[in-house]
Every structure is written in structure tokens, then in C-alpha cells.
Backbone as ProteinMPNN parsed JSONL, in Angstrom:
{"seq_chain_A": "XXXXXXXXXXXXXXXXXXXXXXXXXXXXXXXXXXXXXXXXXXXXXXXXXXXXXXXXXXXXXXXXXXXXXXXXXXXXXXXXXXXXXXXX", "coords_chain_A": {"N_chain_A": [[0.852, -1.192, 0.0], [0.447, 2.266, -0.693], [1.926, 5.34, 0.52], [0.61, 7.93, 2.488], [0.69, 11.474, 1.997], [1.881, 14.319, 3.801], [-0.21, 17.091, 4.66], [1.113, 19.483, 4.381], [2.792, 19.22, 2.169], [1.042, 19.34, -0.004], [0.073, 21.884, 0.461], [2.333, 23.413, -0.083], [2.585, 23.073, -2.862], [0.192, 24.26, -3.639], [0.702, 26.914, -2.809], [2.959, 27.578, -4.394], [1.904, 27.419, -7.022], [-0.182, 29.271, -6.873], [1.221, 31.646, -6.384], [2.615, 31.855, -8.802], [0.61, 31.849, -10.812], [-1.506, 33.337, -9.89], [-3.739, 32.221, -8.754], [-5.7, 29.223, -8.124], [-7.489, 26.116, -8.56], [-8.17, 23.512, -6.416], [-8.642, 20.101, -6.222], [-9.037, 18.343, -3.705], [-10.375, 17.424, -1.434], [-11.919, 15.055, -1.547], [-10.229, 12.782, -2.751], [-9.828, 11.598, -6.098], [-9.938, 8.233, -7.27], [-7.628, 6.057, -8.689], [-6.864, 3.267, -10.783], [-4.461, 0.991, -11.785], [-2.582, -1.549, -13.525], [0.051, -3.507, -12.438], [2.533, -5.792, -13.063], [0.546, -7.711, -13.427], [-1.15, -7.315, -11.281], [-3.656, -5.407, -9.597], [-3.199, -1.955, -8.877], [-3.849, 0.637, -6.691], [-4.447, 4.107, -6.571], [-4.682, 7.284, -4.957], [-5.827, 10.283, -6.25], [-4.924, 13.625, -6.671], [-5.93, 16.756, -7.865], [-4.698, 19.723, -9.214], [-5.579, 22.763, -10.575], [-4.862, 25.307, -12.877], [-5.258, 28.43, -14.6], [-4.047, 30.025, -17.485], [-2.882, 32.454, -19.822], [-0.746, 32.025, -21.519], [1.185, 29.208, -22.411], [3.857, 27.808, -20.865], [5.811, 25.535, -21.784], [8.366, 24.499, -21.213], [8.819, 25.345, -18.534], [6.741, 23.949, -17.231], [7.496, 21.309, -17.751], [9.893, 21.109, -16.267], [8.878, 21.656, -13.712], [7.14, 19.511, -13.36], [8.982, 17.363, -13.191], [10.239, 18.086, -10.808], [8.071, 17.833, -9.019], [7.635, 15.064, -9.253], [9.957, 14.042, -8.068], [9.719, 15.165, -5.457], [7.318, 14.026, -4.513], [7.901, 11.418, -4.809], [7.15, 9.857, -7.126], [6.616, 7.768, -9.976], [5.527, 8.847, -12.24], [4.0, 11.931, -12.848], [1.131, 13.459, -14.018], [0.883, 16.175, -16.094], [-1.189, 18.268, -17.719], [-2.452, 20.136, -20.522], [-5.095, 22.151, -21.65], [-7.072, 23.713, -24.111], [-9.26, 26.351, -23.559], [-12.391, 27.774, -24.143], [-13.816, 30.662, -23.187], [-17.081, 31.455, -22.365]], "CA_chain_A": [[0.0, 0.0, 0.0], [1.204, 3.504, -0.772], [2.077, 6.187, 1.694], [-0.07, 9.222, 2.417], [1.586, 12.618, 2.129], [1.455, 15.356, 4.733], [-0.959, 18.208, 4.076], [2.056, 20.565, 4.068], [3.307, 19.044, 0.81], [0.027, 19.874, -0.905], [0.016, 23.333, 0.704], [3.467, 23.995, -0.8], [2.221, 23.113, -4.281], [-0.856, 25.288, -3.748], [1.337, 28.227, -2.688], [3.806, 27.805, -5.569], [1.082, 27.676, -8.206], [-0.919, 30.517, -6.655], [2.162, 32.75, -6.588], [2.984, 31.967, -10.216], [-0.53, 32.04, -11.715], [-2.495, 34.234, -9.296], [-4.86, 31.471, -8.192], [-5.848, 27.85, -8.581], [-8.557, 25.297, -8.011], [-7.594, 22.253, -5.944], [-9.604, 19.039, -5.968], [-8.296, 17.555, -2.709], [-11.214, 16.966, -0.319], [-12.256, 13.656, -1.739], [-9.394, 12.465, -3.91], [-10.253, 10.597, -7.069], [-9.198, 6.987, -7.143], [-7.18, 5.494, -9.958], [-6.419, 1.882, -10.721], [-3.637, 0.523, -12.889], [-2.116, -2.916, -13.32], [1.498, -3.686, -12.468], [2.868, -7.209, -12.9], [-0.679, -8.486, -13.364], [-1.902, -7.041, -10.06], [-4.179, -4.035, -9.562], [-2.58, -0.985, -7.98], [-4.796, 1.732, -6.485], [-3.871, 5.403, -6.209], [-5.554, 8.428, -4.738], [-5.366, 11.312, -7.177], [-5.233, 15.007, -6.328], [-5.83, 17.583, -9.069], [-4.552, 21.167, -9.072], [-5.88, 23.356, -11.877], [-4.603, 26.742, -13.03], [-5.556, 28.969, -15.927], [-3.052, 30.988, -17.923], [-3.034, 32.818, -21.232], [0.386, 31.488, -22.28], [1.67, 27.925, -21.903], [5.317, 27.707, -20.825], [6.035, 24.093, -21.791], [9.643, 24.226, -20.544], [8.624, 25.485, -17.082], [5.896, 22.844, -16.758], [8.3, 20.081, -17.773], [10.791, 21.164, -15.108], [8.07, 21.591, -12.49], [6.667, 18.131, -13.251], [10.091, 16.556, -12.689], [10.399, 18.465, -9.403], [6.981, 17.203, -8.272], [7.867, 13.615, -9.221], [10.972, 13.792, -7.026], [9.189, 15.549, -4.154], [6.274, 13.091, -4.102], [8.416, 10.072, -5.069], [6.234, 9.236, -8.081], [7.193, 7.411, -11.269], [5.034, 9.806, -13.227], [2.917, 12.856, -12.516], [0.555, 13.955, -15.267], [0.615, 17.604, -16.261], [-1.87, 18.366, -18.999], [-2.92, 21.459, -20.916], [-6.294, 22.153, -22.487], [-7.528, 25.011, -24.587], [-10.586, 26.636, -23.04], [-13.093, 28.924, -24.715], [-14.696, 31.258, -22.189], [-18.36, 31.868, -22.984]], "C_chain_A": [[0.887, 1.24, 0.0], [1.179, 4.282, 0.518], [1.346, 7.499, 1.477], [0.933, 10.344, 2.628], [0.995, 13.621, 3.106], [0.746, 16.48, 3.986], [-0.024, 19.346, 3.688], [2.6, 20.448, 2.652], [2.328, 19.618, -0.212], [-0.086, 21.39, -0.751], [1.158, 24.039, -0.018], [3.159, 24.114, -2.293], [1.182, 24.201, -4.509], [-0.228, 26.683, -3.727], [2.17, 28.546, -3.935], [2.977, 28.174, -6.793], [0.284, 28.97, -8.078], [-0.013, 31.717, -6.886], [2.471, 32.944, -8.074], [1.805, 32.363, -11.105], [-1.642, 32.899, -11.135], [-3.719, 33.537, -8.73], [-4.877, 30.056, -8.719], [-7.118, 27.246, -8.012], [-7.929, 23.968, -7.636], [-8.72, 21.273, -5.628], [-8.93, 18.049, -5.014], [-9.171, 16.965, -1.612], [-11.533, 15.496, -0.4], [-11.476, 13.172, -2.954], [-10.032, 11.414, -4.815], [-9.411, 9.346, -6.863], [-8.86, 6.472, -8.525], [-6.736, 4.07, -9.744], [-5.624, 1.574, -11.978], [-3.245, -0.919, -12.586], [-0.605, -2.939, -13.448], [1.79, -5.142, -12.17], [1.617, -8.063, -12.707], [-1.533, -8.256, -12.138], [-2.421, -5.611, -10.081], [-3.468, -3.181, -8.507], [-3.516, 0.208, -7.895], [-4.055, 2.982, -6.021], [-4.991, 6.368, -5.865], [-4.967, 9.579, -5.537], [-5.845, 12.681, -6.714], [-5.007, 15.846, -7.58], [-5.723, 19.049, -8.667], [-4.738, 21.751, -10.465], [-5.591, 24.845, -11.851], [-5.003, 27.155, -14.441], [-4.509, 30.03, -16.248], [-3.256, 31.28, -19.406], [-1.934, 32.211, -22.091], [0.887, 30.218, -21.61], [3.19, 27.883, -22.008], [5.678, 26.23, -20.667], [7.318, 23.726, -21.043], [9.493, 24.294, -19.027], [7.816, 24.315, -16.543], [6.658, 21.523, -16.756], [9.239, 20.005, -16.58], [10.024, 21.009, -13.8], [7.54, 20.17, -12.276], [7.763, 17.219, -12.698], [10.332, 16.823, -11.202], [9.321, 17.799, -8.549], [7.162, 15.69, -8.177], [8.91, 13.241, -8.17], [10.393, 14.033, -5.638], [8.176, 14.533, -3.624], [6.661, 11.63, -4.365], [7.466, 9.266, -5.965], [6.973, 8.898, -9.368], [6.779, 8.408, -12.337], [3.91, 10.644, -12.63], [2.431, 13.431, -13.835], [0.32, 15.454, -15.165], [0.0, 17.716, -17.642], [-2.326, 19.789, -19.254], [-4.117, 21.297, -21.832], [-6.593, 23.579, -22.911], [-8.968, 25.188, -24.118], [-11.15, 27.857, -23.755], [-14.05, 29.445, -23.657], [-15.95, 31.788, -22.889], [-19.011, 32.981, -22.185]], "O_chain_A": [[1.949, 1.255, 0.622], [0.496, 3.922, 1.476], [1.447, 8.109, 0.412], [1.913, 10.18, 3.355], [-0.223, 13.757, 3.226], [1.061, 16.777, 2.834], [-0.326, 20.101, 2.764], [2.845, 21.462, 1.998], [2.727, 20.291, -1.162], [-0.317, 22.098, -1.732], [0.975, 25.15, -0.517], [3.442, 25.14, -2.911], [1.283, 24.973, -5.463], [-0.588, 27.537, -4.538], [2.096, 29.654, -4.467], [3.301, 29.119, -7.512], [0.095, 29.685, -9.062], [-0.424, 32.697, -7.509], [2.573, 34.077, -8.545], [1.978, 33.131, -12.051], [-2.629, 33.167, -11.82], [-4.648, 34.202, -8.27], [-4.15, 29.726, -9.656], [-7.737, 27.797, -7.102], [-7.229, 23.36, -8.446], [-9.632, 21.583, -4.862], [-8.338, 17.058, -5.44], [-8.718, 16.059, -0.911], [-11.422, 14.775, 0.591], [-12.006, 13.154, -4.065], [-10.682, 10.477, -4.353], [-8.299, 9.413, -6.34], [-9.705, 6.455, -9.42], [-6.285, 3.704, -8.659], [-6.06, 1.862, -13.093], [-3.545, -1.44, -11.512], [-0.045, -2.457, -14.432], [1.353, -5.672, -11.149], [1.619, -9.015, -11.927], [-2.546, -8.933, -11.962], [-1.721, -4.701, -10.525], [-3.181, -3.638, -7.401], [-3.935, 0.737, -8.925], [-3.153, 2.914, -5.186], [-6.095, 6.285, -6.403], [-3.76, 9.819, -5.506], [-7.022, 12.87, -6.405], [-4.009, 15.668, -8.278], [-6.533, 19.558, -7.891], [-4.123, 21.287, -11.425], [-6.007, 25.559, -10.939], [-5.075, 26.329, -15.35], [-4.133, 30.829, -15.39], [-3.751, 30.432, -20.149], [-2.158, 31.913, -23.264], [1.001, 30.157, -20.386], [3.745, 27.918, -23.107], [5.831, 25.737, -19.549], [7.341, 22.736, -20.312], [9.975, 23.416, -18.312], [8.166, 23.747, -15.508], [6.48, 20.707, -15.851], [9.367, 18.953, -15.953], [10.471, 20.311, -12.89], [7.498, 19.683, -11.146], [7.496, 16.39, -11.829], [10.597, 15.899, -10.434], [9.616, 17.262, -7.481], [6.875, 15.096, -7.138], [8.76, 12.242, -7.466], [10.556, 13.204, -4.743], [8.172, 14.216, -2.435], [5.853, 10.722, -4.17], [7.041, 8.162, -5.622], [7.85, 9.645, -9.803], [7.563, 8.768, -13.216], [2.994, 10.124, -11.992], [3.234, 13.843, -14.673], [-0.36, 15.93, -14.256], [0.607, 17.3, -18.629], [-2.559, 20.555, -18.319], [-4.144, 20.412, -22.687], [-6.387, 24.527, -22.152], [-9.793, 24.286, -24.264], [-10.453, 28.854, -23.943], [-14.99, 28.751, -23.27], [-15.858, 32.492, -23.895], [-20.087, 33.455, -22.549]]}, "name": "protein", "num_of_chains": 1, "seq": "XXXXXXXXXXXXXXXXXXXXXXXXXXXXXXXXXXXXXXXXXXXXXXXXXXXXXXXXXXXXXXXXXXXXXXXXXXXXXXXXXXXXXXXX"}
């Protein structure tokens, strides 16, 4: 079974992203659950989502930040995704 992370780790991410982007939405109260298969056995993860909006996508910064988060949270992979949004 995986290890839970201290709330301070999530607070640090929240602070870093808020300082850089001026705000964020965090989906942390009831983490989503993910399931993958490793060596034929199911592996369950709790997933936390942080969402920011920005006019310009700095791919280099996000790549570096993702690597930093993977080290900090000891994860094989953290997903950072970008979507185009049309405000109505």
C-alpha cells in the first residue's frame, strides 16, 4: 500500500502555483481513485488535481516543475496536462 503525504506538501504546491498564476482550483477533499495494473496485479492510487488557468503555456517550465513534483512526491510519473478553453 502507498504512503499518504502530509498536508504541508500539498500546501506547498498550492502556494507555488498561486504565486505563479495568481490562483488555482484544488480538488483535494475527496481524492479521485485510480487503478492501474502492475505485474498483473491491480494498484490503487488516490489522485489530487490542481488546476490553473493561464493565457500562455510555458512548456519548458511545466516540464521542469513536473520533474520536481515527481521527485518531491516520489512518483514514477505525474501527469501535467494542458487544455484550450473557450470562455463563454
